[in-house]
C-alpha positions, 0 to 999 in steps of 0.5 A: 619836137613838142609833138615827139615829146608828147608822144614820149609821155604817152607812152610812158603814161601808157607803160603804168596805166594800160598794163594796170588797167588790165589786171583783174580786180582781185590783182589790183587789190592785191597790188594795192594791199602790197603798197600799203604793207611796203610803206609801213614797211618803212615805218616799222620801228628800229630794234635795238641792237640786242634785239637785232642780234637775237634775231639774226642769230636764230636766222642764221641757225635756222638757215644752217639746220635747214642745209642739213634736213634739206640733204638727209642722205649726204648729212646721215653718212657724215654723221655715221663716219666716226662711228663706223671707222672707229668700229672697223678698228676694234674688229680690225685689233682684235682679229688682226693678230692671233693670241699665242697661247699662254705657256709658263717661262721662269725668268730670274735675274741669272738669266741676263746676258753676259757683260750687260751695260746699263746707263743709269741717269740721275736729275742732280744726283738723286738718292732714290732707294729703288735706284740704288738697289737696282744699281747694286743688281746691275753691278752682280751682271755688268756694269752700270754708267751714271750719267747726269740727267739734264731738263733739256733732255727729251723723255724717250730712249733716243734722246737718252740714247743721243746723249749717252754717245757723246758722254760714252768712253767708247765711240759707238753708234746708235746701231752699236748702242742699241745691241750693247745697252738692253736698259736704261734706268731714268731717275726723276725725282728724289722720292722713293717710288717715282723711277722709270725703266727703258729697254731697247727691245733689241734682245730675246725676253728683254722686256721680261728681263727687265721687268724682273729687274725692276721688281727685285730691286723693289722687293728688296728695298720694300721688305728686306735683303732676305726677300727676292721674287721670281716670276713666271712672265709671257708677253702677248700681242694682245695683253687681254684675252678677246671679247674684252675690247683691248684697244690698239693701234688700228682704233686709234690710226682708223679714229685718225682717219675719221677725224681728218674727214669730219672738217670735209662737209663743214669745209664744202658749206662754208666755201660754198656760201662764199662762192654762190654769192648768198654770204655777201647777199646776207652782208648787204641785207644787214648780218653783221660778221659777228653773229654770221661767224658765231651762229656758224662756229655754234652750230657747227660745234653742236654739229661735230659733238653730234658726229663724235658722240656715237663713237665715244659711246662706242668706246665706253662699252668697249673696255677703255678706262674712265681716265682714258675716256675722259682724256680722249673726250677732252682730245676730241673737244681740243680737235673741234675747237681748233679746227674751225678757224682754219676751215674758215680761213679755206673760205678766203683762199678757195673759189671752188668748195671741191678744190677746197675739200680736195686739199683739206682732204689731202693735207690732213690725211697724208700730214696728219695720219700718214706721216704719223703712222710712219714715224711711230713705225721707223721711230727705231730705225730713223734718226731723231732729228730726222723725226723731229724735223718732220714732225714738227712740219706736219704739226706746223701742216695741220692739227691731225698730226697732234691729234694722232698722237695723242690718239695713240697715247689715249687708247692705250692702256698702257700709256701712264696718265702722266704722259698722256697729260703732258702731252695733252698740255702740250697740244693745248698750248701749240694749238692755242697759238694756231687757234688765234693765228687763224681768228686773227686771220678770219678777223682782219679779211672778213672786217676788212682790215687789210682794206684800211691799211692798205688805203692808208698806205696808198694814202699817205704815199699819195700826200709824199707824192703831193708835197714833194709836187708842191715843193718842186713848184715852189723851187720853180717859182722862185728860180732865178729866171723869174726873180729877174723880171718880176712883172712875169710872176708866178701867176704863169706857172700853171696851178695844181688847183686849176686841173679838173676838180673831183666831185665832192661827196655831200649827204645831198647826193646819195651816190658819187663817184670821184676818179674811181678806178678798177682793174683786174688781172685776166690771163696776165692781163691789166684790164681796166674796167672803170677809168676815172669815173666821175659821177653825182646822183642826187637823193630820190633819183633814178640812174640807169647804167646802158652800154656793150657787154664788158662796158662796167655796168656791173662793176659800178653796182658790185663796187656800190654794193661792196662786192668789188674792192676799189683800185684807185679813186673813191666812192660814197654812199649818202656822203661816207667813203666806202673806202674808210667806212668799210660797212657803209654799204651794208647799212644802206643798200639793198642789191639785186646782182646779175647772178642770183645768189640763192640758197637753192635748198630753201623754199621762196617763203623761206628765203624772204622770211629768212632775209626779212630776218636780217632787215630787222623786221618785226616778227609779227609782221614778217608773215604778213609781208612774205605773204604779199611779197609772194604774190606781187612777185607771182609766185604763189603757185610755187611757194613752198617748192624748193629753189633749186628746182625752180626756172631761172625766171622764177630764180630772178623772181625770187631775187627782185623779191629779196632786193624789196625787202626792208627800207634801204635808201639805195636799191642797186639792180643789174638786169633785174627784170630780165626774165621775169613774167609780164605781171611780176615786171609791171608790179616791180616798177610799180613798187620801184616807181613808187620807192624812188617817189618816197625815199629812195634812189635806184642804180640800175642797168637794163636793155628796156626802154619802158624801163628806162623812161619810167624810173631813170632821170639820168642815163650813163652810156659806158664803153670800155669803163669809161662814160661817153655820155650822161644826161636824162633821156628827155636830153637824148630824145630833144636833141634826136628824137625826131626824124630818121637815121638814114644809113648808106653803106659803100660798095668796099673799103678801097679808096674810091668806094669811099670817095663815092660814098663821102660824095653821096652824103654830101649831096644828102646833106645839101638836099635835106639839111641833114646832120651827120650822126655817124661816119665810116669808112664802110658806112655813113648814118644821117639823121634826117629831120622830120619834116622831109616827107619819106616819099622824097627821101626813098626817091633821093636814095634810090637815085644815089644807088643807081648811080652806084655811089652805095650798094644800099641803104637804110632807113629807120625811125628814131629810138632810145635804142637807136641812139644808144647804139649809134652813140657807142659805135661812134666813141669806137 
C-alpha cells in the first residue's frame, strides 16, 4: 500500500513538474509573469459604486455598439426600413388616385333636399349665436330636432346617431337614420365661434351643402341679415394639386407597418442574449441588473431615434405643417418609450429568438395595422359596439394599434389640432399604465421577487406542517394509554430531532447543500435531477464531481451559479442562502459552463476586456492583464479574429479564460479543460492550483484523473441525482488502489450458468483470499490482492475457463477510472 501511494504521488508531481520543464524558457517567463499579474489582481483596490456603475455602463454600451457595427448589412437594412416605407407611401398617395378637372358648381341653400331633418345637440342649452342662425336657416327647408348633449357621448357621428335613435319620435334603424338625416349640428361650448357640423356623406354634394349652410349662418351672424353668400365649391380626391405632397392614408398605414417592424431587431437581440447564456454570464461576472437594463434602454432608444430621424426629415420636406410634424415627433417618441419594456418581457417568455420575432411581427401587423385599417374602412357600415370591442382588444394587445390611429390623425392636414391633442393625451394615459405594468414584470422577474415570494410561501407552509406534526406528537404524549403507566414515559416516542440532521452552513464552508432537490418536467414526466443532496465543502478545497451522463453534475454547478432555481432544500455559498440572498452567487462566483456562452461577434481580446470591466478591474491594468491572459490560453495567433470563426477548442479556451478574470472566492468549472491544447491545459491547471492554495475554492466536473488527483481534495460520485460516494482520491486508492480487477463472464443468463459462475467466484475467493467488488447474473468482478503473482492468476483463470464454468475473463490494473466505473455499476 505504501508503494502504491508513493507511485500516486510521483505521478501527481510529474504532472505538474515535467510538463513545466518541457516548456521553453520564453514560455516559462510568460507563465511566471502571468502568475505575478494574477496575484496582483487579487490585491487591486475595490472601485467605488459610482466608478463601477460608470465602467459597467460603458462596457454594456460598447457591447451593444459592437453588435451593430459587426453586422453592417442587417443594421443598415433596419435603419433604412422606416424611410423606405414612408417614402413609398408618399408616392402611393400621390399617384394612386387621379385628380379630377376642376369645374364650377354653384351651391345655395336652395339646393338642399326637401324635408330636411337636422338633429341639433346642445350642451347645457348653449345659446350659441351661429347655432341659432343655423337653426333659423334650416327651418326654411326642413325640421331641426334639438337634443341635450351629455359628456358621456363619444364625439363622433355614430355616437350621436345612436343617442338620437333612442330619443327619436319614429323608430328608425341606423341605415334609415343615415338615409334621412344628412347633417348634425353640435354645440359644445357657450361662445360665439365653437360649433361642429357632422354630415353623413350619404347624399350627392352633401359635404358642400353642409359647408354652405354653416358659412351662411356665420356670415349672417357676423355681417348682418342683409348679407348672404354663394360659393363655387368643387371637392377633389386630393385637396391639393400633385407636387405639394399632401399626405393621406397610404403614408399613414405604411408608416404604421414600418413601426410594426421596427421592434423586431431589438427583440431578436434581447432574446438571443438570454438564450445563449451571455446575459447570465455577465451577471455572474458582476454586472448589476439595473445597469444591464438601463444600458440596453439607453442604447435602444438612441438606435430607435436614428432609425426614425430620416423618415421624419422626409416628412418635413413633403408639405406637412409644423404643428403636425411636432405632433408626429411626439407620437414616435412616445411609441419608442412605451414599446421597449414590452420587448424586454419577451426575454422571459420565449427561448428562441426567431419565435419571439415571428410572434411580435404577427401581433403588431395583425392587431396594430390590419385591424386599424379594417375598422377605418367599415366605420360607417358596422356596429359601433362591435368596433369599440375590437378596438379595445387591439389596443390591449399592442401599442401599435393606438399608434396607427394616431398616425392617421397626425398625417391628415385636415385634422384639427384639438382632436389630435385629445387623442394624444388618451394615448399617453393608456400606454403609461402599460409601461408601468411592463417594467413591473421585468423588475419582478429580473430581481427574482417571485422566487423570494414563492420561497416565503413554501417556508410558511412547511412551518405550519411542522407545527401540526408537533401538536399531534404532544397529543400522543398525553394520551390515556401513556398516562396509565408513568414509567413508560414519552421518551419511548421517537423525537423529530433524532432524525437525520441537515448540515448547517457557516462562513467556514465555501459550499453547503442542505437536502437540495431539483426537479423538472421532460415530456410531461417529472424528472428528479437532484434528490436530497447534502454536502459541505471547506474553504481552499477542491471538489470533483464525477459520474455518468445525466447524473446531476452540471445541475449542481448551475444551481450554485444561480442559473437554475432550487425546487426544495437550500444551497449556501460562504454561509449565505441562494434562496433568500438572490444575488449572492454573482458576488462570489466565477462560472465556466459546459456550453460556451460567448458573444461571437466580438474578438477574444474584446471579450476578455469586457469581462474585466464588469469584474471591476481598474482601467489602467486591464490591457496588461488581457495580454497575459491571451498568452496563457494560447490564443495569440487568433486574438483579433471573431469568436464566431473559432473552432470548438478555441471557444473553450476563451470560456476558461473568462472564468479566471477577477478575484472571486468560488470557481465553478463544468468540464473546463475539455478541448484545450496541452500547453493551455497545463497553464490552466497551474493557475487553478495556485488559486486553491491562496484563497479560492474549486467545484469542478471532469473526466481527467490528472485534474482530479491534482486539484480535488474531495470526490463526489453521482448517479441519477444521488451521491453514491463521497471521499478523497486517496481514500479510494487506499481501499482499492493495489492489485488487479479480475472479471469473470458467464456463458448465458440461465440458472445453471449462474450456478457455475458462482462456484467459480467462490473458488477464486478461497484460492486468492480476494473480495467480490461487483456481482451480477452475467459477470463477477473480483479484487485480487497485489501479492498474487500474475502467472499464477492467469493459470488459475485458464483452468476455470477450461472446466466450462465461464466463457471468458479479463484482468485489468486498478485505476481511478476503473474504481469509479465499478462504483456506478454497483449502485445500479
